[in-house]
C-alpha positions in Angstrom: -1.0 -32.5 -9.0 -0.7 -29.7 -11.5 -0.4 -26.1 -10.2 -0.8 -24.1 -13.4 -0.2 -24.3 -17.1 1.2 -21.5 -19.3 0.8 -21.7 -23.1 -1.1 -20.4 -26.1 -4.9 -20.2 -25.7 -6.0 -21.6 -29.1 -9.7 -22.2 -28.5 -12.6 -21.3 -26.2 -16.3 -22.3 -26.0 -19.1 -22.0 -23.6 -17.7 -24.9 -21.4 -13.9 -24.4 -21.5 -10.7 -23.4 -23.2 -7.8 -25.2 -24.9 -4.2 -24.3 -24.0 -1.5 -25.6 -26.3 1.8 -26.4 -24.7 4.6 -28.5 -26.1 2.5 -29.7 -29.1 -0.3 -30.9 -26.8 -3.7 -29.2 -26.4 -5.1 -29.3 -22.9 -8.8 -29.0 -22.6 -9.7 -27.1 -19.5 -13.2 -26.5 -18.0 -13.6 -23.0 -16.6 -16.2 -21.1 -14.6 -16.5 -18.4 -17.3 -14.4 -19.3 -20.4 -15.3 -16.0 -22.2 -13.3 -14.0 -19.6 -10.3 -15.4 -21.5 -11.4 -13.9 -24.8 -8.8 -11.1 -24.8 -6.1 -13.8 -24.6 -7.2 -15.8 -27.6 -4.2 -16.8 -29.7 -1.9 -15.3 -27.0 0.0 -16.8 -24.0 -2.2 -17.4 -21.0 -1.5 -18.7 -17.5 -4.3 -20.8 -16.0 -4.3 -22.3 -12.4 -5.4 -25.9 -12.5 -7.3 -28.4 -10.4 -7.3 -32.1 -11.6 -10.5 -33.8 -10.8 -10.0 -37.6 -10.8 -12.7 -40.2 -10.4 -13.2 -43.8 -11.7 -15.1 -42.4 -14.7 -13.5 -39.0 -15.1 -10.2 -37.2 -15.3 -10.9 -33.5 -15.9 -8.8 -30.4 -15.7 -10.6 -27.3 -14.2 -9.0 -23.9 -14.7 -9.0 -20.6 -12.8 -7.6 -17.1 -13.2 -6.2 -17.0 -9.6 -5.1 -19.4 -6.9 -7.7 -17.9 -4.6 -10.5 -18.7 -7.1 -9.2 -22.3 -7.4 -9.1 -22.6 -3.6 -12.7 -21.5 -3.3 -13.6 -24.1 -5.8 -11.8 -26.8 -3.8 -13.4 -25.7 -0.6 -16.9 -25.8 -2.2 -16.2 -29.3 -3.4 -15.6 -30.3 0.2 -19.3 -29.5 1.0 -21.7 -32.4 1.1 -24.0 -32.1 -1.9 -21.7 -29.9 -4.0 -20.1 -31.3 -7.1 -17.9 -29.6 -9.7 -20.9 -28.5 -11.8 -22.4 -26.7 -8.8 -19.1 -25.2 -7.7 -18.5 -23.9 -11.3 -21.9 -22.4 -11.4 -21.3 -20.5 -8.2 -18.0 -19.1 -9.4 -19.4 -18.3 -12.8 -22.5 -16.5 -11.6 -21.1 -14.7 -8.6 -18.0 -12.6 -7.6 -15.8 -14.8 -5.3 -15.7 -12.0 -2.7 -19.5 -11.7 -2.7 -19.8 -15.5 -2.3 -17.4 -15.5 0.7 -19.1 -12.5 2.3 -22.5 -14.3 1.9 -21.1 -17.4 3.6 -19.7 -15.4 6.4 -23.0 -13.5 6.8 -25.0 -16.7 6.7 -26.9 -15.2 3.8 -28.6 -18.4 2.5 -31.0 -16.4 0.3 -28.0 -15.1 -1.7 -26.5 -18.6 -2.1 -29.8 -20.2 -3.3 -29.8 -17.9 -6.3 -27.1 -20.1 -7.9 -28.2 -23.0 -10.2 -28.7 -26.3 -8.3 -28.3 -24.7 -4.8 -31.4 -25.2 -2.6 -31.9 -24.0 1.0 -30.6 -27.3 2.4 -27.3 -27.1 0.4 -26.9 -23.4 1.1 -27.2 -24.1 4.8 -24.6 -26.9 4.4 -22.2 -24.5 2.6 -22.5 -22.0 5.5 -22.1 -24.8 8.1 -19.0 -26.2 6.5 -17.2 -23.1 5.3 -18.1 -20.2 7.6 -14.9 -18.9 9.3 -12.6 -20.8 6.9 -12.4 -18.4 4.0 -11.3 -15.1 5.6 -7.9 -15.2 3.9 -9.7 -14.9 0.5 -12.2 -12.2 1.4 -12.0 -8.8 -0.2 -9.1 -9.7 -2.4 -9.6 -8.8 -6.1 -7.8 -10.9 -8.7 -4.4 -9.3 -9.4 -5.0 -9.3 -13.2 -8.4 -7.7 -12.7 -7.9 -5.2 -9.9 -7.9 -1.6 -11.1 -7.0 1.6 -9.2 -10.7 2.4 -9.1 -11.5 -1.0 -7.5 -8.8 -0.4 -4.9 -10.2 3.0 -4.0 -13.7 1.4 -3.7 -12.4 -1.3 -1.4 -10.6 1.3 0.8 -13.8 3.3 1.1 -15.8 0.2 2.1 -13.1 -0.7 4.6 -13.3 2.7 6.2 -17.1 2.5 6.4 -16.8 -0.9 8.0 -14.5 0.5 10.7 -16.9 3.3 11.4 -19.8 0.9 11.8 -17.9 -1.2 14.2 -16.9 2.0 16.2 -20.6 2.8 16.3 -21.2 -0.4 18.2 -22.5 -2.7 15.5 -21.2 -6.3 15.7 -19.1 -7.9 13.1 -21.9 -10.3 12.2 -24.3 -7.4 11.6 -21.7 -5.6 9.4 -21.0 -8.7 7.4 -24.7 -9.0 6.5 -24.7 -5.6 4.7 -21.3 -5.7 3.1 -22.3 -7.8 0.1 -25.1 -5.4 -0.6 -22.8 -2.4 -0.2 -20.2 -3.8 -2.6 -22.7 -3.6 -5.4 -22.5 0.2 -5.2 -19.8 2.8 -6.0 -19.9 5.2 -3.1 -17.7 7.3 -0.8 -16.9 6.0 2.7 -19.4 8.5 4.1 -22.2 7.4 1.8 -21.4 3.7 2.5 -22.0 4.4 6.2 -25.3 6.2 5.4 -26.5 3.3 3.2 -25.4 0.7 5.8 -27.2 2.5 8.6 -30.4 2.4 6.5 -30.1 -1.3 5.9 -29.0 -2.2 9.4 -32.1 -0.4 10.8 -34.3 -2.9 8.8 -32.5 -6.0 10.1 
């Protein structure tokens, strides 16, 4: 099993990238190949998952181990194949996807291509409670100081809501909505209270 490859990124397209290493070009399918655009013709490190079936031997690539692990966990769900898992990772922020699963937000999950209500329910059933170690963890190569401050403010707001007596389940339902906004801890609390009053 491959863990990662480090080499020169020589080509990218809508479906994947090519990493040249030792005179060989490795074609790697990625959730969002164009996120690698700044590394074109430069050295890149890509975390790999080798998908082997009777009729296929494909390398999938990810920017972080956490993103790869989420892909693998999604593949374990009945009704989810590589194409569906890639669509989820390409269309949604991994943290938002995890928060939606924890909050049992099937409506959020059905917005992804190929994911109906039945499959969304299966994702929640199979993965809820098994992804906490990956939640609210921005990719190391993408996290900025501003994002860190934003996460701290949201964490503070979450603590306040729990102290006010809201359950963890209630708080988890509003966190994915709050993460879409850039607010102070105080304003996060105000916005959360508005949304919780409508649940």
